[in-house]
C-alpha positions as a printed NumPy array, in Angstrom:
array([[ 71.145, -94.949,  35.806],
       [ 68.254, -92.442,  35.226],
       [ 66.421, -90.525,  37.881],
       [ 63.685, -88.283,  36.391],
       [ 65.5  , -85.834,  34.348],
       [ 68.883, -86.838,  35.87 ],
       [ 71.537, -89.363,  34.548],
       [ 74.324, -90.749,  36.75 ],
       [ 77.402, -91.991,  35.054],
       [ 80.576, -93.194,  36.625],
       [ 82.694, -92.645,  33.529],
       [ 84.02 , -90.655,  31.478],
       [ 85.789, -87.957,  33.446],
       [ 84.944, -85.437,  30.859],
       [ 81.366, -84.257,  30.142],
       [ 80.348, -82.296,  27.126],
       [ 77.218, -80.216,  27.481],
       [ 75.253, -79.492,  24.308],
       [ 72.137, -77.296,  23.755],
       [ 69.569, -78.449,  21.101],
       [ 68.411, -75.54 ,  19.119],
       [ 65.733, -75.517,  16.28 ],
       [ 68.342, -75.863,  13.436],
       [ 71.427, -77.181,  15.247],
       [ 73.106, -78.456,  18.475],
       [ 75.652, -76.03 ,  19.934],
       [ 78.262, -76.614,  22.639],
       [ 77.972, -74.793,  25.881],
       [ 80.618, -76.395,  28.21 ],
       [ 83.235, -78.952,  28.607],
       [ 83.629, -80.073,  32.213],
       [ 86.61 , -82.264,  33.061],
       [ 87.939, -83.889,  36.222],
       [ 91.696, -84.33 ,  36.096],
       [ 93.479, -87.38 ,  37.616],
       [ 94.865, -84.847,  40.16 ],
       [ 91.328, -83.922,  41.458],
       [ 91.373, -80.653,  39.706],
       [ 88.081, -79.565,  38.067],
       [ 88.065, -77.452,  34.778],
       [ 84.888, -75.958,  33.226],
       [ 85.714, -74.766,  29.712],
       [ 83.281, -72.233,  28.293],
       [ 82.673, -72.676,  24.619],
       [ 82.028, -68.87 ,  23.73 ],
       [ 82.965, -67.884,  20.241],
       [ 85.892, -65.308,  20.463],
       [ 86.958, -66.6  ,  24.004],
       [ 88.299, -70.132,  23.251],
       [ 90.339, -70.405,  26.344],
       [ 87.82 , -68.973,  29.031],
       [ 87.529, -71.268,  31.867],
       [ 86.804, -71.756,  35.603],
       [ 89.052, -74.087,  37.824],
       [ 88.457, -75.607,  41.135],
       [ 91.679, -77.16 ,  42.227],
       [ 92.419, -80.097,  44.474],
       [ 93.98 , -77.546,  47.079],
       [ 90.588, -75.82 ,  47.158],
       [ 91.601, -72.761,  45.047],
       [ 88.923, -71.516,  42.642],
       [ 89.54 , -69.041,  39.92 ],
       [ 88.39 , -67.951,  36.48 ],
       [ 90.819, -67.379,  33.647],
       [ 90.494, -65.849,  30.109],
       [ 93.471, -67.336,  28.331],
       [ 96.341, -67.45 ,  30.687],
       [ 95.189, -64.317,  32.645],
       [ 93.083, -64.26 ,  35.731],
       [ 89.758, -62.484,  35.648],
       [ 90.234, -59.542,  38.134],
       [ 87.732, -58.143,  40.722],
       [ 87.557, -55.673,  43.502],
       [ 85.929, -58.192,  45.945],
       [ 89.262, -59.388,  47.421],
       [ 91.102, -58.442,  50.653],
       [ 92.892, -55.409,  49.025],
       [ 89.479, -53.731,  47.746],
       [ 91.458, -52.892,  44.412],
       [ 91.592, -54.89 ,  41.298],
       [ 93.41 , -58.23 ,  41.885],
       [ 93.128, -61.762,  40.431],
       [ 89.74 , -63.489,  41.347],
       [ 91.154, -66.302,  43.564],
       [ 88.831, -68.064,  46.188],
       [ 89.684, -70.853,  48.657],
       [ 86.979, -73.436,  49.304],
       [ 86.87 , -76.884,  50.754],
       [ 89.089, -79.321,  48.775],
       [ 86.856, -81.032,  46.27 ],
       [ 87.743, -84.568,  47.701],
       [ 86.535, -83.28 ,  51.137],
       [ 83.071, -81.969,  50.11 ],
       [ 80.41 , -83.787,  51.875],
       [ 77.368, -81.851,  50.659],
       [ 77.585, -79.438,  47.892],
       [ 80.325, -76.896,  46.778],
       [ 79.879, -74.533,  43.762],
       [ 82.723, -74.663,  41.187],
       [ 82.548, -71.028,  40.661],
       [ 81.255, -71.521,  37.248],
       [ 77.668, -70.291,  36.798],
       [ 77.182, -68.923,  33.275],
       [ 74.423, -68.152,  30.869],
       [ 73.427, -66.948,  27.556],
       [ 70.389, -65.25 ,  26.232],
       [ 68.341, -67.864,  24.266],
       [ 68.05 , -65.742,  21.204],
       [ 71.848, -65.53 ,  20.868],
       [ 72.847, -69.246,  21.52 ],
       [ 73.467, -69.95 ,  17.987],
       [ 75.599, -66.958,  17.378],
       [ 77.798, -67.087,  20.568],
       [ 78.283, -70.835,  21.047],
       [ 80.   , -73.259,  18.419],
       [ 78.241, -76.015,  16.704],
       [ 78.776, -79.245,  18.663],
       [ 81.056, -81.739,  16.738],
       [ 81.255, -84.437,  19.399],
       [ 78.603, -86.519,  21.189],
       [ 77.143, -84.779,  24.157],
       [ 76.963, -86.324,  27.547],
       [ 74.278, -83.852,  28.556],
       [ 71.818, -82.242,  26.095],
       [ 69.621, -79.582,  26.996],
       [ 66.522, -78.707,  24.7  ],
       [ 65.989, -75.031,  24.363],
       [ 63.828, -75.136,  21.458],
       [ 60.717, -74.172,  23.458],
       [ 62.412, -71.594,  25.61 ],
       [ 61.548, -67.951,  25.474],
       [ 63.839, -65.952,  23.201],
       [ 64.55 , -63.36 ,  25.861],
       [ 65.171, -65.751,  28.757],
       [ 68.741, -66.815,  29.807],
       [ 69.677, -70.401,  29.684],
       [ 72.276, -70.908,  32.48 ],
       [ 74.572, -73.59 ,  33.796],
       [ 75.892, -74.28 ,  37.254],
       [ 78.55 , -76.929,  38.099],
       [ 78.894, -78.254,  41.654],
       [ 81.091, -80.837,  43.403],
       [ 78.779, -83.045,  45.338],
       [ 79.299, -85.325,  48.23 ],
       [ 77.445, -88.128,  49.755],
       [ 75.066, -85.788,  51.796],
       [ 74.152, -83.623,  48.787],
       [ 70.369, -83.38 ,  48.391],
       [ 68.853, -83.353,  44.902],
       [ 68.205, -79.982,  43.689],
       [ 65.016, -78.685,  42.305],
       [ 66.179, -75.11 ,  41.63 ],
       [ 69.174, -72.782,  41.374],
       [ 68.601, -69.611,  43.19 ],
       [ 64.842, -70.15 ,  42.831],
       [ 64.96 , -70.771,  39.063],
       [ 63.66 , -74.299,  38.235],
       [ 66.205, -76.797,  36.935],
       [ 65.56 , -78.131,  33.404],
       [ 68.068, -80.853,  33.313],
       [ 70.751, -82.39 ,  35.518],
       [ 73.709, -84.67 ,  34.777],
       [ 76.122, -86.243,  37.26 ],
       [ 79.385, -87.899,  36.522],
       [ 82.468, -88.903,  38.513],
       [ 86.027, -89.479,  38.353],
       [ 88.232, -88.662,  41.394],
       [ 85.198, -86.73 ,  42.792],
       [ 81.497, -86.432,  41.637],
       [ 80.216, -83.516,  39.871],
       [ 76.675, -82.275,  38.951],
       [ 75.814, -80.032,  36.056],
       [ 72.578, -78.225,  36.219],
       [ 70.764, -76.297,  33.407],
       [ 68.192, -73.814,  34.369],
       [ 66.383, -70.781,  32.931],
       [ 66.316, -67.227,  34.105],
       [ 63.306, -65.378,  33.048],
       [ 60.834, -62.728,  34.316],
       [ 58.306, -65.393,  35.154],
       [ 60.666, -67.602,  37.097],
       [ 62.227, -65.347,  39.69 ],
       [ 63.496, -66.773,  42.954],
       [ 61.723, -64.372,  45.335],
       [ 59.603, -67.114,  47.123],
       [ 61.91 , -70.065,  47.048],
       [ 64.498, -71.099,  49.61 ],
       [ 66.562, -74.204,  49.106],
       [ 68.708, -76.061,  51.582],
       [ 71.772, -78.138,  50.485]])
């Protein structure tokens, strides 16, 4: 089913996100819903083949590089500790919940930091007309039955949206961050 720039699919439980460049198509993300209800967002950066964000059926979210947690100082101890957050369980989300996975790359560097796509893309974002100094970013959300359609992410207009479902429904949004598209005057409800 197609809605404007959105496509809603019920299968597969894996979504490969590609980016169309002038001379090639590169792979940005692979998003997977496990049978257990866990969500995995695998980043496709060269040199970091195992970097990923996870949103587990228990509600725990974390980001890992290889098998090690990314650490931060924003936890209860105030010192460096693994970045683990606890959210609503994905199957219990009724509106929208961030998978903790927003990531972006400078458009001029996409060809050098992302690998060439070798599999068919479920979502393909056309970056050929984007400004070289802008950031092409992606955000993955679990969405429930009360989730409203999004027009922007933090005030930056959405270029492309893809929804797919397994045990839960996910939405992948591609958006551009640039000096001309700041979010100062935009407020969005979910």
